[in-house]
N, C-alpha and C positions, 0 to 999 in steps of 0.2 A: 795619363791620358794626354795624347799629343794634341797640340793646337794647330789649326790649319790657317794659313794665310792665303787669301785670294788676291792675285795680282792681275790687273787689267791693263792691257796695252790700249790706250785711247786712240791711237792712230789706226790700229788694225782691228780692234774689238776683240782680240784674242784674250782669253782668260786662262790663268794657270793657277792651280791649287798646289800648295806645298806645305810641308810641316815647318813650324817655326824653328829657328835655330835656338840653341841654348841661350844665347845673348838676348834674342828677341823675347823668349819666354820669360826670362828673369825680369826684363824691363816691363813686360806686360803685367807680371805679378806685382811688381813694385807700384805700378800705376794704379792697379786695382786696389791695393792697400791704401794708397793715398786718397783715392776716390771715396772709399768707405769712411775714412777718417773725416774727410771734408763734409760728407753728407751728415755724419753724426754731429759735427760742430754746427752746421747750419740748422739742423733740427733742434739742437739745444738752444741756440740763439733765438730761434723762432718761438720756442716754448717760453723762454724768459720774457720775450717781448709781449707775448699774449698774456702772460701772468701779470705783468706790470700794467698793461692796459686794463685788464680785468680789475686789478686792485684799485686803479684810479677811477674806474667806472666810466671810461671813455672808449670811443671807437678809434681805429687807426686813422681814419679821416679827420677826426677831431684832434688827435695828437698832431697830425701834419699841420692843421690850422694854427695850433698853438706854437709850433716850432718854426713855421714858415715865415 
């Protein structure tokens, strides 16, 4: 499946749709993979933080007061 890039000339308002080049497509796929990995890491960090707060029996605001 080809990916489409929309280019907009801000001076004229003209828009042009074109297929991604091979290089653009590879860069896009690499960035998508990095984004998926980053989201997974953030979700894992959030889950660990929530588990710790639950184990301690305090809220996030209470933890901020203790550390602030």
